N, C-alpha and C positions, 0 to 999 in steps of 0.2 A: 832066749827070748831076745835079751838084748843084740844077739848078734844078728838074728834076723832083723830087726828091728833098724841094725845101721847099715844092715846092706841095702835093704830098701829104699832109707833112708839118702844115703850115697848113688844108687842109680838113680831117685828122683831127682836129687841134685846136677847130677849129670845130665841128664836129657833136659831139663832146664839150663844149664848151660850150652849145651848142645844146638835148644831153639833159637835162644840166643845169638847164637854164632850165626847160626844161616839167617837169622834176620841182619846182622851185620854185614852179610856178605853182600856188594853193592851189586845192581843190576847188569849184567852182561854188557859191555860195549858192542854193538856190531860195526860193522864198516858204512861208512857213506863214501860212493865211490864215484869220481870224476876224472873224466881225461879232456880232449880236447876240447867237450860244447861248452866252457869256460873262458872268458878269453886270460893268457898265462896261468895254466892250470897250476903253475910252479908260484900264482900269488898266494901263498897259506893263509894269509891274514883274514882275506876277504872272504876265501870258502869257509875256513875251517870256522866264522861269526855265523856265516848259513848252516854250516853243520850243527853250531852250539845251538843257537836257535832253535832250529828245526825240533833239536834233543829235547829243551827244555821245555818248549809248547808242548812238545806233544808225548812226552815222556819217557821217551825212547831214545838211550843212548848212545850216539854216535862220534866214530870216530873218522876223520877223512883218513882218504884210502888212494891215491895217485895212480890211476891203471895204464900203461902205456900206449896201449891203442883200444880201440873199441872191441875188439873179440878179447881181450883179455878183460876189460871189463864185466863183457857179457859171460867168458867165465867164472868170475868172480862168485857174480849175484847167481849162479846156477850151480855152484858147489857149496856156496854159503849162503842160503834160502833166504836168512834173517836177514839179509844185510840190503841197504838201499843205493839207490843209485841215480845216477843224472847222464842219460844217457842222448843217443842220438833217434831219429824217426826210425830209416831203416834195421838198423839194428832191433828196436824195439818190434817193431811189427816180425821177422826173425824170431826171435828170443821166446816172446808170446805165444809164437804157433809152435816153437819147439818144442819148450818147458813151461808156458804158462806163465813168464812173469807181467806182473802186473802193474798197471797203471796207476798211478799214486794221484798226477797234477802237471795241469798244461802252461807253464809260464805266458804271460800278455805282456808283448813288445807292438810296443806303437798301438797300446790297446788294444792287439787282437794276438789271438793266439796262432799266429803265422808270423813268415816270415820268409824272404828268398834266398835264392844261391845266384852271389853276385860273380859273374867275368869279365873278370878284370886285366888292365894290362897298365904298362906305362904311358904318362903322355907324350903322344908325338908319335905314339904305334899307328897305321895308315890301317889296320884292321879294323873290322867293324864286328863282327863276332866270332864267337869258337872256331866255328869250322874255318875262318878265313887263316886261320893258326897252323896247318901243314906244313911238316917240316921242322917245325920248333918244337921248343920245350915247356910241356904243362905241368904246374907243379898243383898238386892236391893233399890235403889234408890227413887222409884214412881212407883207404879201399872200401870202406863198409861206412863212410861220411854222408849221408843222403845229399848234402847242399857242398860237397868239396869231391865227390865222384860219382855216385848214382845219377843225379839229376843231368849234369853235363852229360854222363855216358849215355843215360837215354834220350835225351834232346838229341845228339848226335847220331843214335839207332832210329830215329824216327824217319833221318833223312841218309839212311841206310849208310851211314859211315860208323866205322868202326872205333873206339876213341883209343884198342891199342895201334892202328894201327897209323892214326892220322899223324900223331908225332913222331920226332925223333927221340924225345926222351919223356919219359912220365916221371918226374919224381914226388916220392912220398915223402911230404916235410916231418907229419909229424901229429902238425895242429894248422887253425887255420893262421893263426899269429905268423908264424912260420913262413906259410905259403906267402904271405904278405912280403915279410921281409925277404923272400924268395926272386918277389919282384921287383923289390925298390935297391935291393943288391946288384940284379943282370942275373939272378943266377934262374931263372923262370923267365919266359916270354909271357906269358897269361896263366892264369890260376882262377879256379874257382872255391870263390869263400862264404861263410857263413856273412848273410847280411849283421846279424846283429854283433859277432864280433868285428867285423870292417866299423861300425857306430861306434863301440867303444875303444875299439884301437885309435880312431880318425880324437875322439875326444882324447887322449895322452898324449898322442903322436898327430899334433896338428899340421906339423909341415910336413907329413906325407898325402895329407889328401891335394896339394896340389902338384904331386908328384907323378899318384896314379888316378887311373879313369876308368870309368865302369859300362862297358860293352853293352853288358845283356844284363837281365832282371828275370831268374827263369823262378817260375810259380806263381803266384805262392801257395809257401807247402806248412802243415802242421809242424808248429815246434817242437823243439826238443824235448823230452818229458821227465818228469819225475818219476819212479820205477822201484818196484819190490820184488825181493825174490819170492818165491812160492811158501817163502816159511813166515811170511809175515802177515798173523793174522787179522780177523775184518775188526778188530774192537782197536788193534794196534796204526790200522790201515785206517780208519775212521779218525783217529787224533792228530797222524801225520795232513791226512787231507784238510781235516780243521785248521790245522798250526799251517800249513798252506794259504787258503784261502781267507784267513783274516789274517795275515802281514800287515795289511794298506791300511787295516782299521789299529793295529797297535802301532806305538811310539816307536818302540826299536825296532820292529820288521819295516815301517813305512821307511827310517832312517836306511836300514841294508836295502831294499828294493830302489834305494836312488841309487845307492852303493851299485848294486846288483847291472843298471837301466834297464830295469824292468819294472811294469805297471802293477804286478799283482800275478795269484796263481787262479786257475780256473779248472773245475771238473769237466772232465771231458768219457763219454761211452770209447772203447777202442776201435768202433768202427771208424772215430776221428781219422784215422788216420788208414783208414781206406783206400784213400788215394796212392799213399808210399807202396798199397800191396800189388794195386795194380800196375804200378809202375814198375816194380819190383817182378811182376808176374810176367811181364812184357820183354826183361833180360833175362829171365830165368824162368820158363814154365814150368820145369819140373817142380819147384818150389810150392807152387799152387799158392801165392802169398795172398790171390783176389778173393780166396775163399771167405764164406760169410764167417768175420771174429767172433769169437765166441767172449765172455765177463762185463763188467760195464763200460 
């Protein structure tokens, strides 16, 4: 009898300890994946502040992971479906179609969820438009970047010009910031740059404004979105949406938006990115990217 009592008591105590231990285990942190979408993605402090704010407000712990390019970012969110990221428009359209990547929210830039692809060169050049730079060096941030490569390639295609044949050399710089620096250093003759990144870069490097000029403003196009993998459940999605759309009304969030150079975040249906799908489909007909999108 005594032995049975102590055995039962011991098992009960063990179960109690295990339950307390389980409660004490912190919630698993997911990745918040970024690449060249934000000015100087190596600026860990600003990006980490943003990820920390989003984690705390949404109750969804995340730590920052830097992807070397959009393909790596896409693969990370596909292989780790609980992760969140800040991606580019064209990769989002492709990834949503490929495996159902979810749209969380869209940033507001100059009060709108839109921005342009800027065709830039050094001041003093005589060319007037991208097509005038035949035989020269073109810099772009990523072959999947909407503003850095897809848009200029599409616009040239509309004129029956192949971007791969127009230029003497195409330089994959890895980020819009490095595309700007390629122009400043003379490494490139022309570049396609994200308007948002150029505005932020010009604030930090005002001397660059006097050295470069904008030849064309292509667009506008839907802004680069915050996205989530397929494993982020509806309740977590709602908390993430609320955290982002509520930033402007939150004291800390308002300051953070100012540092990011953004005016807030809004919710948009996946169909908001349909113009990107139509452009991709014109370039890659087999992709069928202009078919009716699914999801919110």
